VEXBAPA-503759 format. One line per field, with one value per residue: y, x, z of N, C-alpha, C in turn; chain; residue number from 1. Coordinates in Angstrom, 2 decimals, always signed. Last residue first. Example, Ala and Ser with C-alpha at 12.3 -4.5 7.8 and 13.67 -1.06 7.14 Angstrom:
n.v	[-2.25/-5.69]
n.u	[+12.85/+13.19]
n.w	[+7.08/+7.80]
ca.v	[-1.06/-4.50]
ca.u	[+13.67/+12.30]
ca.w	[+7.14/+7.80]
c.v	[+0.03/-3.30]
c.u	[+12.90/+13.20]
c.w	[+7.87/+7.80]
chain	[A/A]
resi	[2/1]
***
This chain:
n.v	[-9.47/-7.43/-5.05/-5.75/-7.35/-5.49/-3.66/-5.25/-5.73/-3.11/-2.73/-4.64/-3.56/-1.10/-2.07/-3.36/-1.10/+0.30/-1.48/-1.39/+1.37/+1.78/+0.05/+1.27/+3.86/+3.63/+5.52/+7.74/+8.94/+6.76/+6.00/+7.05/+5.98/+3.23/+3.09/+3.92/+1.90/-0.31/+0.48/+0.60/-2.07/-3.23/-2.02/-3.09/-5.74/-5.69/-4.93/-6.88/-8.71/-8.76/-11.13/-13.21/-14.01/-15.33/-13.39/-11.62/-13.28/-13.53/-10.87/-10.61/-12.50/-11.20/-8.97/-10.30/-11.42/-9.11/-8.13/-10.24/-10.93/-9.28/-7.91/-4.28/-1.94/-0.98/-0.11/+2.04/+3.67/+4.25/+5.78/+8.00/+8.98/+10.16/+12.88/+13.33/+12.66/+14.61/+16.99/+16.59/+16.52/+19.12/+21.67/+24.27]
n.u	[-13.53/-10.68/-9.30/-7.33/-8.62/-10.45/-8.64/-7.48/-9.68/-10.15/-7.80/-8.25/-10.55/-9.62/-7.82/-9.64/-11.10/-9.16/-8.80/-11.37/-11.68/-9.53/-10.30/-12.68/-11.57/-7.98/-5.13/-3.55/-4.00/-3.12/-0.57/-0.08/-2.22/-1.64/+0.81/-0.18/-2.01/-0.29/+1.22/-0.78/-1.59/+0.76/+0.74/-1.61/-0.82/+1.13/-0.73/-2.57/-1.39/-0.67/-1.85/-1.40/+0.55/-0.26/-1.45/+0.63/+2.44/+1.09/+1.19/+3.98/+4.43/+3.08/+4.77/+7.11/+6.29/+5.84/+8.61/+10.08/+9.69/+11.40/+14.24/+14.55/+14.21/+11.81/+12.59/+14.23/+12.30/+10.67/+12.47/+12.93/+10.15/+8.77/+9.12/+7.55/+5.02/+4.80/+4.84/+2.60/+0.53/+0.70/+2.32/+4.44]
n.w	[+16.62/+15.75/+14.47/+12.63/+10.77/+9.76/+8.65/+6.67/+5.03/+4.14/+2.65/+0.68/-0.50/-1.48/-3.45/-5.17/-5.98/-7.40/-9.52/-10.72/-11.34/-13.11/-15.17/-16.07/-16.93/-17.48/-16.36/-16.18/-13.71/-11.85/-11.18/-8.63/-7.14/-7.32/-5.94/-3.41/-2.83/-2.67/-0.42/+1.52/+1.58/+2.58/+5.13/+6.15/+6.30/+8.31/+10.47/+11.11/+12.76/+15.41/+16.35/+14.45/+12.13/+9.83/+8.20/+7.76/+6.47/+4.03/+3.11/+2.85/+0.82/-1.29/-1.54/-2.30/-4.72/-6.29/-6.24/-7.59/-10.23/-11.82/-10.09/-9.98/-11.32/-10.39/-7.87/-8.66/-9.90/-7.71/-6.21/-7.92/-8.31/-6.26/-6.46/-8.75/-7.75/-5.73/-7.27/-8.91/-6.97/-5.82/-7.87/-6.91]
ca.v	[-9.51/-8.66/-5.02/-4.84/-7.92/-6.70/-3.24/-4.69/-6.86/-3.80/-1.86/-4.79/-4.89/-1.12/-1.26/-4.13/-2.18/+0.90/-1.21/-2.65/+0.69/+2.56/-0.18/-0.07/+3.75/+3.77/+4.36/+6.92/+9.68/+7.20/+5.58/+7.36/+7.43/+3.76/+2.72/+4.67/+3.30/-0.27/+0.23/+1.81/-1.04/-3.60/-1.81/-1.63/-5.37/-5.98/-4.09/-5.72/-9.07/-7.60/-9.91/-12.68/-13.20/-16.08/-14.54/-11.10/-12.78/-14.71/-11.51/-9.76/-12.71/-12.50/-8.78/-9.50/-12.30/-9.99/-7.38/-9.79/-11.68/-9.15/-8.95/-5.60/-2.64/-1.44/-1.23/+0.91/+3.15/+3.51/+4.51/+7.12/+8.50/+8.72/+12.20/+13.61/+11.92/+13.18/+16.75/+16.74/+15.37/+17.92/+20.90/+23.01]
ca.u	[-14.63/-11.47/-10.40/-6.99/-7.51/-10.95/-9.54/-6.64/-9.03/-11.17/-8.07/-7.08/-10.59/-10.65/-7.35/-8.58/-11.75/-9.74/-7.69/-10.78/-12.62/-9.62/-9.04/-12.71/-12.54/-9.37/-6.03/-3.40/-4.35/-4.51/-1.09/+0.84/-2.06/-2.89/+0.73/+0.89/-2.47/-1.33/+1.87/-0.02/-2.54/+0.28/+1.87/-1.52/-1.89/+1.53/+0.41/-3.05/-1.61/-0.27/-1.89/-2.74/+0.75/+0.45/-2.24/-0.61/+2.75/+1.33/-0.10/+3.26/+5.02/+2.62/+3.36/+7.10/+6.67/+4.72/+7.51/+10.39/+8.96/+9.95/+13.62/+14.47/+15.47/+11.86/+11.66/+14.81/+13.42/+10.11/+11.94/+14.03/+10.99/+8.62/+9.74/+8.99/+5.57/+4.83/+5.85/+3.93/+0.78/+0.98/+1.17/+4.36]
ca.w	[+17.61/+15.71/+15.43/+13.74/+11.55/+10.40/+9.73/+7.74/+5.70/+4.94/+3.81/+1.57/+0.09/-0.44/-2.34/-4.50/-5.26/-6.20/-8.59/-10.25/-10.46/-11.86/-14.45/-15.47/-15.83/-17.94/-16.30/-17.37/-14.94/-12.01/-12.49/-9.73/-7.28/-7.86/-7.36/-4.08/-2.94/-3.70/-1.71/+1.19/+1.16/+1.24/+4.21/+5.96/+5.38/+6.92/+10.06/+10.35/+11.36/+14.60/+17.16/+14.70/+13.34/+10.85/+8.63/+8.37/+7.82/+4.86/+3.35/+3.79/+2.14/-0.82/-1.19/-1.07/-3.62/-5.95/-5.64/-6.24/-9.21/-11.90/-10.91/-9.34/-11.52/-11.77/-7.98/-7.92/-10.68/-8.85/-5.67/-7.50/-9.40/-6.45/-5.32/-8.79/-8.89/-5.39/-6.22/-9.51/-7.85/-5.03/-7.38/-7.62]
c.v	[-9.90/-8.63/-6.29/-4.86/-7.05/-7.35/-4.45/-4.26/-6.37/-4.98/-2.53/-3.93/-5.11/-2.48/-1.28/-3.36/-3.04/-0.15/-0.56/-2.39/-0.59/+1.85/+0.57/-0.39/+2.33/+3.58/+4.68/+5.74/+8.82/+7.94/+6.11/+7.04/+7.77/+5.26/+3.30/+4.38/+4.15/+1.16/+0.31/+1.66/+0.25/-2.54/-2.14/-1.30/-3.87/-5.61/-4.42/-4.88/-7.92/-7.88/-8.65/-11.34/-12.52/-15.32/-15.23/-12.23/-12.28/-14.29/-12.73/-10.32/-11.85/-12.79/-10.09/-9.28/-11.56/-10.95/-8.26/-9.09/-11.15/-9.82/-8.90/-6.63/-4.04/-2.24/-1.82/-0.31/+1.96/+2.92/+3.65/+5.77/+7.60/+8.14/+10.68/+12.87/+12.10/+12.33/+15.27/+16.46/+15.44/+16.74/+19.61/+22.19]
c.u	[-14.14/-12.57/-11.24/-8.04/-7.19/-9.87/-10.07/-7.50/-8.16/-10.56/-9.11/-7.27/-9.42/-10.74/-8.35/-8.06/-10.74/-10.43/-8.17/-9.68/-12.03/-10.52/-9.04/-11.44/-12.60/-10.30/-7.39/-4.37/-4.31/-4.81/-2.48/+0.25/-1.19/-2.79/-0.51/+0.86/-1.44/-1.82/+0.86/+0.67/-1.82/-0.69/+1.47/-0.36/-1.91/+0.45/+0.88/-1.89/-2.08/-0.44/-1.60/-2.76/-0.57/+0.65/-1.59/-1.51/+1.48/+1.62/+0.06/+1.87/+4.32/+3.15/+2.77/+5.66/+6.71/+5.05/+6.29/+9.20/+9.16/+9.19/+12.10/+13.93/+15.47/+13.14/+11.69/+13.90/+14.08/+11.23/+11.40/+13.54/+12.14/+9.57/+9.71/+9.70/+7.08/+5.39/+5.95/+5.02/+2.18/+1.31/+1.60/+3.20]
c.w	[+18.96/+16.77/+15.34/+14.84/+12.76/+11.26/+10.49/+8.92/+6.86/+5.69/+4.72/+2.82/+1.05/+0.24/-1.19/-3.29/-4.52/-5.34/-7.31/-9.22/-9.89/-10.86/-13.11/-14.67/-15.25/-16.74/-16.90/-17.43/-16.20/-13.32/-12.80/-11.10/-8.49/-8.09/-8.01/-5.60/-3.68/-3.91/-2.86/-0.16/+0.77/+0.72/+2.77/+5.02/+5.13/+5.91/+8.63/+9.82/+10.49/+13.11/+16.33/+15.43/+13.68/+12.16/+9.83/+8.85/+8.49/+6.30/+4.27/+4.11/+3.20/+0.59/-0.65/-0.61/-2.29/-4.79/-5.35/-5.59/-7.80/-10.75/-10.78/-10.32/-10.89/-12.05/-9.39/-8.00/-9.99/-9.72/-6.80/-6.97/-8.92/-7.49/-5.49/-7.65/-8.95/-6.53/-5.87/-8.48/-8.45/-5.91/-6.66/-7.03]
chain	[A/A/A/A/A/A/A/A/A/A/A/A/A/A/A/A/A/A/A/A/A/A/A/A/A/A/A/A/A/A/A/A/A/A/A/A/A/A/A/A/A/A/A/A/A/A/A/A/A/A/A/A/A/A/A/A/A/A/A/A/A/A/A/A/A/A/A/A/A/A/A/A/A/A/A/A/A/A/A/A/A/A/A/A/A/A/A/A/A/A/A/A]
resi	[92/91/90/89/88/87/86/85/84/83/82/81/80/79/78/77/76/75/74/73/72/71/70/69/68/67/66/65/64/63/62/61/60/59/58/57/56/55/54/53/52/51/50/49/48/47/46/45/44/43/42/41/40/39/38/37/36/35/34/33/32/31/30/29/28/27/26/25/24/23/22/21/20/19/18/17/16/15/14/13/12/11/10/9/8/7/6/5/4/3/2/1]
***
């Protein structure tokens, strides 16, 4: 079984649970992780890595259905969050 099929199959229960939550829960969790990353300077990169992992997971699952501009926008957001995590992990 190809990797994409295995990951999509393994993601179904988690995606169903996320879909069952009220619409504002996931954006509020992401916002809370961003706030924590700002307020906890020593380990502020950890919540950003969690956000990047969530975005990467969503991007992987939706990639075949996205148009080129959507792929570029979502990939850019992922790269920006990764860059922010690196900057928080290795400050000057």
